[in-house]
C-alpha positions as CSV (number, residue, x, y, z in Angstrom):
1,V,104.5,123.4,102.6
2,F,106.8,123.7,99.6
3,E,105.1,127.0,98.5
4,L,105.6,128.4,102.0
5,L,109.3,127.6,101.9
6,V,109.7,129.1,98.4
7,R,107.8,132.3,99.4
8,S,110.0,132.6,102.5
9,R,113.1,132.3,100.4
10,Y,112.2,134.9,97.8
11,V,110.4,137.4,99.9
12,W,113.7,139.2,100.8
13,P,115.0,141.4,99.3
14,S,111.7,143.2,99.1
15,R,109.9,142.7,95.8
16,R,106.7,143.9,94.2
17,T,103.9,141.5,95.0
18,T,103.3,140.6,91.3
19,D,107.0,139.9,90.8
20,L,107.1,137.7,93.9
21,Q,104.0,135.8,92.7
22,K,105.5,135.1,89.2
23,I,108.7,133.8,90.8
24,V,106.8,131.6,93.3
25,V,104.4,130.2,90.7
26,G,107.3,129.3,88.4
27,R,108.9,127.3,91.2
28,V,105.8,125.5,92.6
29,R,104.2,124.4,89.4
30,A,103.9,120.7,88.7
31,E,106.5,120.6,85.9
32,T,109.2,122.3,88.0
33,Q,108.4,120.1,91.1
34,S,108.7,117.0,88.9
35,T,112.2,118.1,87.7
36,I,113.2,118.9,91.3
37,L,112.1,115.5,92.5
38,Q,114.0,113.7,89.8
39,S,117.3,115.5,90.7
40,L,116.5,115.0,94.5
41,V,116.1,111.3,94.1
42,A,119.3,111.0,92.1
43,S,121.4,113.0,94.5
44,F,119.9,112.8,98.0
45,P,119.8,109.5,99.9
46,L,116.2,108.8,101.0
47,T,115.3,106.6,104.0
48,S,113.0,103.7,103.4
49,K,110.2,105.6,105.1
50,E,110.7,108.6,102.8
51,Q,110.7,106.3,99.8
52,T,107.3,104.9,101.0
53,I,106.0,108.4,101.4
54,L,107.1,109.1,97.8
55,S,105.4,106.0,96.5
56,R,102.1,106.7,98.4
57,G,102.1,110.3,97.4
58,R,102.6,109.4,93.7
59,N,99.8,107.0,93.8
60,A,97.4,109.3,95.6
61,G,96.1,110.9,92.4
62,S,96.0,107.8,90.3
63,S,92.8,106.6,88.8
64,S,92.0,103.4,87.0
65,K,89.0,104.9,85.3
66,G,91.1,107.0,82.9
67,K,90.1,110.4,84.3
68,K,92.7,113.1,83.8
69,R,94.2,114.4,87.0
70,G,95.8,117.7,87.5
71,P,95.8,121.0,85.6
72,K,94.7,121.1,82.0
73,R,98.0,122.6,80.9
74,L,99.7,119.3,81.6
75,Y,97.7,117.7,78.8
76,A,97.9,120.6,76.3
77,S,100.3,120.3,73.5
78,N,103.6,122.1,73.7
79,A,106.1,122.9,70.9
80,N,107.1,119.3,70.7
81,G,103.6,118.1,70.3
82,E,103.1,116.7,73.8
83,G,102.3,118.1,77.3
84,A,104.1,117.2,80.5
85,G,101.4,114.6,81.1
86,P,100.1,113.0,84.3
87,G,103.6,111.8,85.3
88,A,104.5,115.4,86.1
89,Y,101.4,115.7,88.3
90,Q,102.1,112.4,90.1
91,D,105.7,113.4,90.6
92,S,104.7,116.8,92.1
93,T,102.1,115.1,94.4
94,A,104.8,112.7,95.6
95,F,107.3,115.7,96.1
96,E,104.7,117.6,98.1
97,A,104.0,114.6,100.2
98,L,107.7,114.0,100.9
99,I,108.4,117.7,101.7
100,G,105.4,117.8,104.0
101,Y,106.5,114.6,105.8
102,M,110.0,115.9,106.2
103,Y,108.8,119.3,107.4
104,L,106.7,117.7,110.1
105,T,109.1,115.1,111.3
106,D,112.6,116.6,110.7
107,E,112.8,120.2,109.7
108,T,116.6,120.1,109.5
109,R,116.5,117.2,107.0
110,C,113.9,119.0,105.0
111,S,116.1,122.1,104.6
112,E,119.1,119.9,103.8
113,C,117.1,118.2,101.0
114,L,116.0,121.5,99.5
């Protein structure tokens, strides 16, 4: 749902397909969604149901067997010697769950939060 909303926002003014794709991918990747979620939680009051959705969405990709979840780039080393890690993947999963829930139940609230 978030990718659909991002594409809708950036499709006008008309852009080349490759330019649009680069912009959208930059906005919907796990690291960016994790950052958006952190600022959203700090600045936007969530209902108890929305907080439950966040919690369940964050835990959906968890594994007690130590398997790595999410894209390999999250585990690759960056300039600081560490990747974004599984926390970014869990945050982005929680963010997607929250946005999907808001989109289905209250589209006005969904657009307010974004």
